[in-house]
VOPAGU-2260 file (C-alpha; in pm, 1 decimal, decimal comma):
REM VOPAGU-2260
SITE   aa  ch    i         X         Y         Z
SITE  MET   A    0     998,8   -6408,1  -26895,8
SITE  THR   A    1     744,4   -6723,6  -26923,4
SITE  ASP   A    2    1006,0   -6908,3  -27084,1
SITE  VAL   A    3    1240,3   -6882,4  -26816,5
SITE  ARG   A    4     985,4   -6922,2  -26524,8
SITE  SER   A    5     855,3   -7253,1  -26719,4
SITE  SER   A    6    1217,1   -7398,6  -26746,3
SITE  GLN   A    7    1278,0   -7347,2  -26381,3
SITE  ASP   A    8     940,5   -7527,2  -26308,4
SITE  GLU   A    9    1082,4   -7827,6  -26513,0
SITE  LEU   A   10    1405,0   -7793,7  -26330,5
SITE  SER   A   11    1266,1   -7835,1  -26002,6
SITE  ASP   A   12    1012,8   -8100,7  -26109,6
SITE  GLU   A   13    1315,3   -8310,1  -26239,5
SITE  ALA   A   14    1523,0   -8259,8  -25933,6
SITE  GLU   A   15    1214,3   -8358,8  -25730,1
SITE  GLU   A   16    1179,2   -8693,5  -25915,8
SITE  LYS   A   17    1554,4   -8743,2  -25886,1
SITE  GLU   A   18    1502,8   -8726,4  -25526,1
SITE  ALA   A   19    1218,5   -8940,0  -25530,9
SITE  LEU   A   20    1393,4   -9207,7  -25716,6
SITE  ALA   A   21    1711,1   -9203,0  -25492,9
SITE  SER   A   22    1549,1   -9225,9  -25180,3
SITE  PRO   A   23    1482,8   -9617,3  -25070,3
SITE  ALA   A   24    1129,8   -9741,8  -25132,5
SITE  PRO   A   25     977,7   -9855,2  -24780,3
SITE  ALA   A   26    1072,7  -10193,1  -24653,0
SITE  ALA   A   27     814,2  -10435,3  -24655,9
SITE  SER   A   28     714,5  -10605,1  -24336,8
SITE  ALA   A   29     852,6  -10974,7  -24254,2
SITE  GLU   A   30     493,2  -11097,7  -24292,9
SITE  GLU   A   31     467,8  -10933,9  -24648,7
SITE  ALA   A   32     820,3  -11055,6  -24737,2
SITE  GLY   A   33     801,4  -11398,6  -24608,6
SITE  ALA   A   34     989,3  -11501,6  -24303,7
SITE  THR   A   35    1371,5  -11359,2  -24295,0
SITE  ALA   A   36    1660,4  -11495,5  -24094,9
SITE  GLU   A   37    1687,1  -11147,6  -23897,8
SITE  ALA   A   38    1304,2  -11093,1  -23849,4
SITE  GLU   A   39    1258,4  -11445,8  -23645,4
SITE  PRO   A   40    1613,8  -11585,1  -23506,4
SITE  SER   A   41    1413,2  -11823,5  -23280,3
SITE  VAL   A   42    1205,3  -11994,7  -23568,0
SITE  PRO   A   43    1389,1  -12275,9  -23684,9
SITE  LEU   A   44    1540,4  -12229,7  -24059,9
SITE  GLU   A   45    1339,5  -12533,7  -24209,3
SITE  GLU   A   46    1025,1  -12342,4  -24095,8
SITE  ARG   A   47    1126,7  -12021,9  -24204,3
SITE  VAL   A   48    1188,3  -12160,9  -24538,6
SITE  ARG   A   49     885,3  -12352,8  -24559,7
SITE  HIS   A   50     682,7  -12031,6  -24460,3
SITE  ALA   A   51     868,2  -11846,3  -24734,8
SITE  VAL   A   52     825,0  -12105,4  -25032,4
SITE  GLU   A   53     442,3  -12142,9  -24942,4
SITE  GLY   A   54     397,7  -11760,6  -24915,0
SITE  LEU   A   55     580,4  -11717,6  -25273,7
SITE  PHE   A   56     421,0  -11964,4  -25427,0
SITE  GLN   A   57      64,5  -11849,3  -25289,9
SITE  ARG   A   58     100,3  -11505,7  -25414,4
SITE  LEU   A   59     186,7  -11686,8  -25758,1
SITE  GLY   A   60    -164,3  -11829,7  -25738,7
SITE  ALA   A   61     -25,2  -12205,9  -25680,5
SITE  GLU   A   62    -148,4  -12465,4  -25444,2
SITE  LEU   A   63     145,3  -12689,0  -25353,1
SITE  GLU   A   64     284,6  -12893,2  -25079,5
SITE  VAL   A   65     604,5  -12850,9  -24963,0
SITE  GLU   A   66     847,8  -13104,2  -24799,2
SITE  VAL   A   67    1148,8  -12930,4  -24637,9
SITE  ARG   A   68    1485,3  -13128,8  -24510,6
SITE  GLU   A   69    1820,3  -12914,8  -24442,1
SITE  THR   A   70    2139,5  -13051,4  -24503,3
SITE  GLU   A   71    2481,2  -12924,4  -24417,5
SITE  GLU   A   72    2518,1  -12684,6  -24691,1
SITE  THR   A   73    2153,3  -12644,7  -24856,2
SITE  VAL   A   74    1792,9  -12645,9  -24759,7
SITE  ASP   A   75    1658,8  -12881,7  -25001,9
SITE  CYS   A   76    1241,1  -12834,8  -25077,3
SITE  LEU   A   77    1041,7  -13071,1  -25270,6
SITE  LEU   A   78     761,3  -12903,7  -25416,9
SITE  ARG   A   79     428,5  -13099,5  -25492,3
SITE  PHE   A   80     187,5  -12868,8  -25703,4
SITE  GLY   A   81    -178,5  -12961,5  -25720,5
SITE  GLN   A   82    -314,2  -13090,8  -26063,7
SITE  LYS   A   83    -239,3  -12869,4  -26331,4
SITE  ASP   A   84    -112,6  -12581,1  -26163,8
SITE  ALA   A   85    -107,7  -12266,9  -26422,9
SITE  VAL   A   86     224,3  -12150,1  -26249,6
SITE  LEU   A   87     414,4  -12436,2  -26385,0
SITE  ASP   A   88     319,3  -12282,0  -26744,5
SITE  VAL   A   89     443,2  -11950,4  -26696,7
SITE  LEU   A   90     798,9  -11998,9  -26765,7
SITE  PRO   A   91    1036,5  -12329,9  -26845,6
SITE  ARG   A   92    1059,0  -12539,6  -26543,8
SITE  GLU   A   93    1422,5  -12474,3  -26501,3
SITE  GLU   A   94    1383,9  -12083,0  -26549,1
SITE  LEU   A   95    1102,9  -12095,6  -26281,7
SITE  LEU   A   96    1308,7  -12283,1  -26009,0
SITE  ASP   A   97    1596,9  -12080,8  -26049,9
SITE  SER   A   98    1411,7  -11736,5  -26037,9
SITE  ALA   A   99    1202,8  -11889,1  -25715,4
SITE  GLN   A  100    1551,9  -11994,5  -25563,7
SITE  TYR   A  101    1677,6  -11659,6  -25598,6
SITE  VAL   A  102    1389,3  -11479,5  -25476,1
SITE  LEU   A  103    1358,9  -11738,9  -25161,8
SITE  GLN   A  104    1715,0  -11699,8  -25077,8
SITE  ARG   A  105    1689,1  -11336,1  -25048,4
SITE  MET   A  106    1368,3  -11372,6  -24846,1
SITE  VAL   A  107    1516,7  -11622,3  -24614,9
SITE  TYR   A  108    1864,8  -11415,3  -24568,9
SITE  ARG   A  109    1885,1  -11066,2  -24632,5
SITE  ASP   A  110    2259,0  -11097,1  -24791,1
SITE  ALA   A  111    2210,6  -11370,8  -25095,3
SITE  ASP   A  112    2557,6  -11522,5  -24994,7
SITE  ALA   A  113    2463,7  -11548,7  -24602,8
SITE  GLY   A  114    2381,5  -11928,2  -24470,9
SITE  LYS   A  115    2244,5  -12224,8  -24645,6
SITE  ARG   A  116    2159,1  -12224,6  -25009,8
SITE  VAL   A  117    1780,8  -12277,2  -25091,5
SITE  THR   A  118    1702,4  -12551,7  -25359,0
SITE  LEU   A  119    1384,4  -12646,1  -25511,0
SITE  GLU   A  120    1297,6  -12970,1  -25676,9
SITE  VAL   A  121     939,3  -13013,7  -25842,5
SITE  GLY   A  122     748,5  -13350,5  -25762,8
SITE  SER   A  123     988,8  -13645,9  -25816,1
SITE  ALA   A  124    1213,2  -13443,4  -26021,2
SITE  ALA   A  125    1509,2  -13512,9  -25754,1
SITE  VAL   A  126    1447,5  -13866,8  -25818,2
SITE  GLU   A  127    1415,8  -13869,7  -26186,6
SITE  ALA   A  128    1770,8  -13901,2  -26388,1
SITE  ASP   A  129    1832,9  -13717,0  -26674,6
SITE  PRO   A  130    1975,9  -13929,8  -26932,3
SITE  ALA   A  131    2234,4  -13706,5  -27105,1
SITE  MET   A  132    2362,6  -13661,4  -26752,1
SITE  GLU   A  133    2413,9  -13985,5  -26694,7
SITE  GLU   A  134    2576,2  -14062,9  -27032,8
SITE  MET   A  135    2801,9  -13770,7  -26987,5
SITE  ALA   A  136    2916,8  -13905,5  -26615,1
SITE  ARG   A  137    2977,0  -14241,0  -26799,3
SITE  ARG   A  138    3215,8  -14093,3  -27049,0
SITE  LEU   A  139    3397,1  -13893,2  -26793,5
SITE  ALA   A  140    3421,0  -14197,1  -26585,2
SITE  ALA   A  141    3588,7  -14363,7  -26895,2
SITE  ALA   A  142    3817,6  -14084,9  -26944,7
SITE  VAL   A  143    3943,3  -14090,0  -26593,4
SITE  GLN   A  144    3997,8  -14453,6  -26602,4
SITE  ARG   A  145    4177,7  -14432,3  -26932,8
SITE  MET   A  146    4385,7  -14132,1  -26864,8
SITE  ASN   A  147    4466,0  -14241,0  -26527,0
SITE  ARG   A  148    4435,5  -13898,5  -26378,4
SITE  SER   A  149    4150,1  -13691,4  -26218,3
SITE  VAL   A  150    3923,4  -13473,8  -26426,1
SITE  THR   A  151    3801,6  -13131,6  -26309,3
SITE  ILE   A  152    3453,2  -13021,1  -26498,8
SITE  VAL   A  153    3439,9  -12661,4  -26550,9
SITE  PRO   A  154    3156,7  -12485,1  -26279,0
SITE  ILE   A  155    2837,9  -12607,6  -26409,5
SITE  HIS   A  156    2489,0  -12583,8  -26252,4
SITE  ALA   A  157    2433,8  -12745,9  -25909,4
SITE  ARG   A  158    2154,7  -12982,7  -26050,1
SITE  ASP   A  159    2410,5  -13102,2  -26313,0
SITE  ARG   A  160    2684,9  -13186,5  -26056,1
SITE  LYS   A  161    2427,9  -13350,1  -25837,4
SITE  ALA   A  162    2310,1  -13587,1  -26137,4
SITE  ILE   A  163    2660,4  -13652,4  -26218,9
SITE  HIS   A  164    2765,1  -13748,1  -25833,9
SITE  GLN   A  165    2452,9  -13965,6  -25827,1
SITE  ALA   A  166    2545,9  -14120,4  -26164,5
SITE  LEU   A  167    2881,3  -14239,4  -26047,5
SITE  ALA   A  168    2801,9  -14320,3  -25673,5
SITE  ASP   A  169    2778,0  -14694,6  -25742,9
SITE  GLU   A  170    3115,8  -14693,9  -25929,3
SITE  ALA   A  171    3333,5  -14887,9  -25726,7
SITE  SER   A  172    3650,0  -14756,6  -25902,3
SITE  ILE   A  173    3558,4  -14404,6  -25934,2
SITE  ALA   A  174    3484,7  -14103,0  -25673,4
SITE  THR   A  175    3343,8  -13786,1  -25718,3
SITE  ARG   A  176    3374,7  -13453,7  -25499,3
SITE  SER   A  177    3297,6  -13082,9  -25554,0
SITE  GLU   A  178    3548,7  -12805,1  -25473,6
SITE  GLY   A  179    3512,1  -12424,6  -25488,5
SITE  GLU   A  180    3238,5  -12200,4  -25370,9
SITE  GLY   A  181    2928,9  -12067,0  -25505,5
SITE  LEU   A  182    2932,6  -11982,9  -25852,2
SITE  LEU   A  183    3249,1  -12123,1  -25896,5
SITE  ARG   A  184    3200,5  -12441,3  -25787,8
SITE  ARG   A  185    3360,2  -12735,0  -25968,7
SITE  LEU   A  186    3324,4  -13112,4  -26016,4
SITE  VAL   A  187    3631,2  -13323,0  -25970,6
SITE  ILE   A  188    3598,9  -13678,2  -26082,5
SITE  GLU   A  189    3882,8  -13915,6  -25989,3
SITE  LYS   A  190    4008,9  -14258,4  -25934,5
SITE  LYS   A  191    3967,7  -14449,9  -25587,8
């Protein structure tokens, strides 16, 4: 009799745990989660993004200045951290930026696919050119010239696409463009 009662108690405890796990957790307030598109529709997008970026990195213990610039497709944020900020040592820089971009996208827009993409750059990272990407851009431009036809690159990270666009911007006989959407966005290099 004792065995039956204890197993019934265990079953009811398990059912309560499953019910607690199945019910959604209480949503954080707009102040706690950073500004959201739905929470503050009258606040300009640049200000919502600035508030979300500052809030996220302050919670990580970082001191930073944020410069926000809105373009047709993105909201670009240039981050300037304080001297030797420990938050930059947590992960490799690219992983930190990719993770923060994802979180910020979710904070600013409830639906990750909605609205303009939030991008982050640290310090003068937007200005610094990656020598490997410049070399790849030159090789691709030479291939386009040699084959006399356009070349489409498989989907690559947005930073890499941007680096190739910038590396070939001064080429008189080569044009670049991006096509597709989201993770399937590709870079096309062609003759002018």
